[in-house]
Each structure stands twice: as structure tokens, then as C-alpha cells.
C-alpha positions in Angstrom: 23.1 54.0 -2.2 22.3 53.8 1.3 20.3 50.7 0.0 23.3 48.9 -2.0 25.6 50.4 0.5 23.8 47.8 3.6 23.1 44.7 1.2 27.0 45.0 0.7 27.1 44.8 4.7 25.0 42.6 5.2 26.8 40.3 2.8 30.2 40.5 3.7 29.0 40.7 7.7 27.5 37.0 6.6 30.7 35.9 4.7 32.9 36.8 7.5 30.8 35.1 10.1 30.9 31.3 7.6 34.0 31.7 7.5 34.0 31.9 11.5 31.1 28.0 12.1 34.4 26.1 12.9 36.4 27.9 15.0 31.8 28.4 17.0 31.5 24.5 16.7 32.4 23.1 20.4 30.7 26.1 21.5 27.5 25.7 20.6 24.5 24.0 23.0 22.7 20.4 21.5 19.8 19.1 20.8 18.8 16.6 23.0 17.0 13.3 21.9 15.2 10.1 23.1 17.1 6.9 22.7 17.6 4.8 19.1 18.4 1.8 19.3 19.6 -0.8 16.6 21.4 1.4 14.8 25.2 2.2 16.0 28.0 1.5 18.9 27.8 4.0 21.0 30.3 6.5 22.4 31.4 8.9 24.8 31.9 11.8 22.9 31.4 13.5 19.5 34.9 15.4 18.2 37.3 16.2 14.5 35.9 18.1 12.0 32.7 18.5 11.5 34.4 19.9 7.1 36.5 15.7 7.0 33.1 14.5 8.0 34.7 13.0 11.2 32.4 14.5 13.7 29.7 13.0 11.7 31.0 9.1 11.4 31.5 9.6 15.7 28.2 10.7 15.7 26.7 7.6 14.2 28.4 6.2 16.6 27.3 8.1 20.0 23.7 7.9 18.7 22.4 4.7 20.0 21.8 4.4 23.0 21.4 7.9 25.1 21.0 11.7 24.4 23.4 12.8 21.9 24.4 16.9 21.5 23.3 17.6 17.6 25.1 20.5 16.9 24.2 22.5 13.6 27.6 22.8 12.0 27.3 19.6 11.5 23.7 19.4 10.4 24.6 22.3 8.3 27.0 21.2 6.2 25.6 18.2 5.7 21.9 19.5 5.3 24.1 21.6 2.4 26.4 18.2 0.3 21.9 16.6 0.3 21.3 19.4 -1.3 23.9 20.5 -3.3 24.7 17.0 -4.4 22.5 14.9 -3.4 24.9 13.0 -0.8 24.0 11.4 1.8 26.8 11.8 4.9 25.3 8.6 6.7 26.6 4.7 7.3 24.8 2.5 5.3 22.1 4.9 4.2 20.8 5.0 0.4 17.6 6.7 -1.0 14.9 5.2 -3.4 12.4 7.1 -4.6 11.8 9.6 -1.5 12.4 6.5 0.6 15.5 6.2 2.2 17.1 2.2 3.3 20.3 1.1 5.4 21.6 -2.0 4.3 25.7 -2.9 5.9 25.7 -3.2 2.6 26.0 -1.7 -0.6 24.2 -5.8 -2.9 22.2 -6.6 0.2 19.8 -8.6 0.0 18.2 -11.4 1.9 19.9 -14.1 -0.1 23.7 -12.2 1.1 23.1 -12.6 5.0 21.7 -16.5 4.3 22.8 -19.0 7.8 22.1 -22.2 6.0 18.9 -24.6 6.8 21.6 -26.6 8.7 21.8 -23.7 11.0 18.4 -22.7 11.6 16.4 -26.1 12.1 19.4 -26.0 14.6 18.2 -23.2 16.4 14.2 -24.0 16.0 14.3 -27.5 17.2 16.6 -25.9 20.3 13.0 -23.6 20.4 10.9 -26.9 20.4 12.9 -28.3 23.5 13.1 -25.2 25.4 8.9 -25.0 24.4 9.0 -29.4 26.1 10.7 -27.8 28.9 8.7 -25.0 30.2 5.1 -26.6 28.0 2.6 -25.9 27.2 0.9 -22.8 29.5 3.4 -21.3 28.2 3.8 -21.0 25.3 7.5 -19.5 23.3 6.1 -17.4 20.6 8.0 -15.9 17.4 7.4 -12.7 16.0 8.6 -11.3 12.8 8.4 -7.3 11.7 8.2 -6.2 8.9 10.7 -5.4 6.9 11.2 -2.4 4.8 13.0 -3.7 2.1 11.1 -6.5 1.1 7.5 -3.7 2.1 9.4 -1.3 -1.1 10.8 -3.7 -3.1 9.6 -2.2 -5.7 12.4 1.4 -5.5 15.3 -0.6 -5.2 17.4 -0.8 -7.5 17.7 -4.9 -9.0 21.1 -5.8 -6.7 18.8 -5.8 -3.2 16.1 -7.5 -4.1 16.1 -11.5 -3.8 14.8 -13.9 -6.5 15.7 -17.1 -4.2 14.4 -19.2 -1.5 17.4 -19.2 -0.5 17.1 -17.0 2.7 16.7 -16.9 6.9 13.0 -15.6 6.0 11.5 -18.3 4.1 13.2 -21.4 5.8 12.4 -19.7 9.3 8.7 -19.4 8.4 8.6 -23.2 6.6 10.8 -24.9 9.7 8.0 -23.3 12.8 5.4 -23.8 10.3 6.4 -27.3 10.6 7.5 -27.5 13.7 4.1 -26.2 15.0 5.8 -23.6 16.6 4.0 -20.6 17.4 4.8 -17.4 15.1 3.1 -13.8 13.9 4.6 -13.3 10.5 3.6 -9.8 10.0 5.6 -8.6 7.1 2.6 -11.4 5.5 0.0 -9.6 7.4 1.0 -6.8 6.6 1.9 -7.3 2.4 -1.8 -8.0 3.2 -3.0 -5.5 4.5 -0.8 -2.3 3.1 -4.0 -1.2 1.2 -5.8 -0.5 3.9 -3.1 0.1 7.2 -1.0 3.0 5.8 2.4 4.6 6.8 3.7 0.4 8.3 7.1 2.8 7.3 8.0 7.0 7.7 10.0 7.8 4.4 13.2 8.4 6.9 12.4 5.7 9.3 14.4 1.9 9.2 11.6 0.2 12.2 7.9 -0.1 11.9 6.1 3.5 12.6 4.4 4.2 16.4 0.9 3.4 13.9 2.2 0.0 12.5 3.8 -1.3 16.3 0.7 -0.2 17.8 -1.2 -2.8 15.4 1.1 -5.7 15.5 0.5 -4.8 19.6 -3.0 -5.6 19.6 -3.2 -8.1 17.2 -1.2 -9.8 19.4 -2.5 -10.3 22.6 -6.0 -11.3 20.9 -3.1 -14.1 20.1 -2.0 -14.8 23.3 -5.0 -14.3 24.6 -6.8 -17.3 22.8 -4.1 -19.3 22.8 -3.7 -18.7 27.0 -7.3 -18.4 27.4 -7.1 -15.4 28.7 -8.9 -12.3 29.1 -5.3 -9.8 30.2 -5.0 -6.3 30.5 -5.3 -4.6 26.9 -5.9 -0.7 25.2 -7.6 0.5 22.2 -5.9 3.0 20.6 -6.8 5.8 18.2 -4.6 8.3 15.9 -4.1 11.6 15.0 -1.7 13.5 13.6 1.5 13.0 13.1 3.6 16.1 14.4 7.6 15.1 12.3 8.8 15.0 15.8 8.4 11.4 16.2 12.1 9.9 16.7 11.2 6.5 16.4 9.0 7.3 13.0 12.2 9.0 12.0 15.1 7.0 13.2 17.6 7.5 9.6 17.0 10.5 9.6 18.7 11.4 13.0 21.6 9.5 11.2 21.0 11.3 8.4 21.2 14.7 10.4 20.2 17.7 7.9 18.4 20.7 8.8 15.3 19.1 6.9 12.9 16.2 7.3 11.5 14.7 4.3 7.3 15.2 4.2 5.5 12.4 4.7 1.9 13.2 5.5 1.2 9.5 6.1 1.7 9.3 9.3 0.3 9.3 12.4 0.5 9.3 16.3 -0.8 6.7 18.6 -2.9 8.0 21.5 -3.4 4.4 23.5 -5.9 3.7 26.2 -5.6 1.2 28.7 -8.6 -1.5 28.9 -8.3 -3.0 32.4 -8.9 -7.9 31.9 -9.5 -10.4 34.4 -5.4 -10.2 34.7 -2.8 -8.5 33.8 -0.3 -10.3 31.1 3.5 -11.8 32.2 5.4 -12.2 29.7 9.4 -11.9 29.6 10.6 -11.2 25.9 14.0 -11.2 23.9 13.5 -9.6 21.0 16.1 -6.4 18.4 15.1 -3.2 18.6 11.8 -3.2 16.3 10.4 -3.9 20.2 11.2 -0.7 21.3 8.9 1.6 19.2 6.1 -0.8 21.2 7.6 0.4 24.0 8.2 4.3 23.3 4.7 3.9 22.5 3.2 3.3 25.8 1.2 -0.1 25.1 4.3 -2.3 26.8 3.1 -1.0 30.4 -1.2 -0.9 28.7 -0.1 -4.8 27.9 2.8 -6.3 30.1 3.3 -6.4 34.1 6.1 -4.1 35.8 8.1 -6.8 36.2 7.8 -8.0 32.1 11.8 -7.2 31.9 12.7 -6.7 27.6 16.2 -8.5 27.2 18.0 -6.7 24.5 20.1 -8.6 22.1 19.7 -11.2 25.1 22.8 -9.3 26.0 21.1 -6.3 28.2 18.3 -6.6 29.9 15.7 -2.9 30.4 12.6 -2.2 32.8 9.9 -1.2 32.4 10.9 2.1 31.4 13.9 1.5 29.7 16.9 1.4 32.7 19.4 -0.5 32.1 19.3 -3.9 34.4 22.2 -6.4 35.9 21.9 -9.2 33.1 21.7 -11.9 34.7 20.5 -14.8 32.8 19.5 -17.3 35.9 16.4 -15.0 36.9 15.6 -14.7 33.2 15.0 -18.5 33.4 13.4 -18.0 37.1 11.1 -15.4 35.6 10.2 -18.0 32.9 9.1 -20.8 35.5 6.2 -17.5 36.2 5.4 -16.2 33.1 2.5 -16.6 30.4 4.3 -16.8 27.1 8.4 -16.5 26.2 7.9 -13.0 23.0 11.0 -13.7 21.2 11.3 -10.6 18.2 13.2 -11.2 15.7 13.4 -9.1 12.4 14.2 -10.5 9.0 17.3 -8.9 8.7 18.8 -9.8 12.1 17.7 -13.6 10.8 21.2 -14.1 10.8 20.9 -14.6 14.7 17.7 -15.7 15.0 17.6 -16.4 17.7 19.9 -14.8 20.0 21.7 -17.6 20.9 18.6 -17.6 23.8 17.3 -20.9 23.1 20.8 -22.8 22.9 22.2 -20.8 26.1 18.2 -21.5 28.0 18.0 -24.8 27.5 21.9 -25.6 28.2 20.7 -24.4 32.5 16.7 -26.2 32.0 19.2 -29.5 30.8 
């Protein structure tokens, strides 16, 4: 009887604790997390109810650019609803097969954000003009990272697959080739080598993995050295078993904000070892959040000079330590004249803003 009484008492105390959980939501310590770029616009605080979902919505907006508090109650609620009902309490995140995807509209595919051949042609002509201003000694290199919805297309419903060639990716790539502009299509490269390079995308990630971005950075370094006929500082890398806490491989999981993360034994952490060359590469880098994975892996510091600044969406400037510094288009123009190369990193989904306005705005200063 005593054992049964103790069990009832334990159950009663547990139920009472659950009743008081909402009262504790603003008093629990948070868990600081690393930078997550390219996800949602940030806010200053997370308030609202953890029961009706308003706190989760504000959490997503705050997550992008700085450390946040991921309260236990939010994660508990989200885990509970996902485990019992399969509900994902995060905007624009979908699960197909074992993989999570992020689409800004449910019917998204490559044809749905096509900006038109003429618009793409105009931006390509601006890059041609920019290359003319800079001369052949400072190559402008367009880098197209791989796309998760291309890589795992077989898991997608028909509405998210693309049969048409009327896409930004098709016309950008065709134009880069036709105009003989420097470019690397990592989407094509990784698709062709998927059997040899595991885990290009994590189950719970939207960007390429730390491992895949390091493979790409190594290939980029070799490409630049070949084009420039220079022996630059570079790096070698080794892989170790993933500990499951690499932020770059779990960015969608951070948005889902749950307790239990999916297991993905394919993932690997990367150990970078710098290799000395004759000189360090100086670059001007314009791009979206796919470049951040190269930054976070340590490849950036092994490859580039400290003043090789990164201009996010050509609207914000970050130094080599990812500290925000003033965006100054005139200083960027001056840096381009002294650079070894210009890198334009443009994810396939973001090709609807191909170039981020960079070629047009810089060319205006050169005229």
C-alpha cells in the first residue's frame, strides 16, 4: 500500500507541476546559441504565450543574427505536438521522408520564382561590364551552392518538383557559360558525386553541411590558384564523427525548437589544417548565408586575408571575426581594385535576386 500511495503522490505532484509550467515561462534561464543567418528577421525579445504559438513565432524572428534564449517550455510544447500529432511549429518548414525543407510558399519550386530571361541577361551583362572594368587579373567568380530540393528531389511531392527549364538556375548557368564568365556550379558537382561525398545536406539543415562546404572551399581554392597561376595559402582537412551539435548542420532544427534532434550518422565535423603558400588570397566576398558555413568551418581564415570582408546580400559588411562593420560602397570599390578576386556566392533559391544588386551598383561608381 505504501508503494502505491507513493506512486499516486508522485503522479499528483507531476500534474501540479505541469499546471504551473506556464507561470514559469519567463523565469527559466535560456540556452545561448551561435549565429544563424539567412533564416528570419530578428527581434529584441521573445514574449507571448507558449501555449498558443505566439512565443514560437517571435522566437523564429529573433533567431537569425544573435544569441537567443530557447526556453524549455517552447521546446517542450513543440516536441509534444510534433511527437503526438506530427505538427511542426515553425513557419515554412516541411518534412518529406526523413528530411526537412524550407519553402516560403507550400507550392515552391524553381519555376515559381522565375524572374525572367531578360532580367537575368541584364545582370549577366552587368557582370561582364564589371569584369571589363577590373580587367582579367581580378576575376569575378560566381559560385552556385547545391540545393537541398535538387539533392533530395525524390522525396518531394509533385508540386515542389521542377520539370520546366524556365528557371533562374537554368538561365543563369547558361548565361555564365555563354558569356564565358568565371563560375563554379557546385550544385551540379555534388549531384554528380553524391555517392562519393556523403551528407551534403543534414536531415535538419537547410544549408550545405560543414563538410560539404569545406570540400567546396578546397575546390574553390584550387580553381582560383589555377586561374591566377599563383600558389596561395590553402588548407588540408580531416573529418571526425559528428557530435550532433554543429549549428551549421542543424539550422532548421533550431527553428523547429524541439527537445530531440533527428539522428544523422552521416554527418562529420571538419578539422582544418592551414597550408602555407607564397601569399594569402585577398578577396571581396558578396553572398548569402551559404558562405557562413565556410566561415564557421575555419576554411575562411585559412584561405583569405583578414581584410577580405564579407558583404551579406550586399547590404551588411562583416569582418573575418563576423563582427558587423559599417557598409561603405566606396570602400568596397577601392578594395576591389586591390583584390585578387571577387566572389559572388548565390544560392539557387536566391537567384531571384541574382547578384543582390552588386554588379549594377558597383558599375555605377566605375562609370
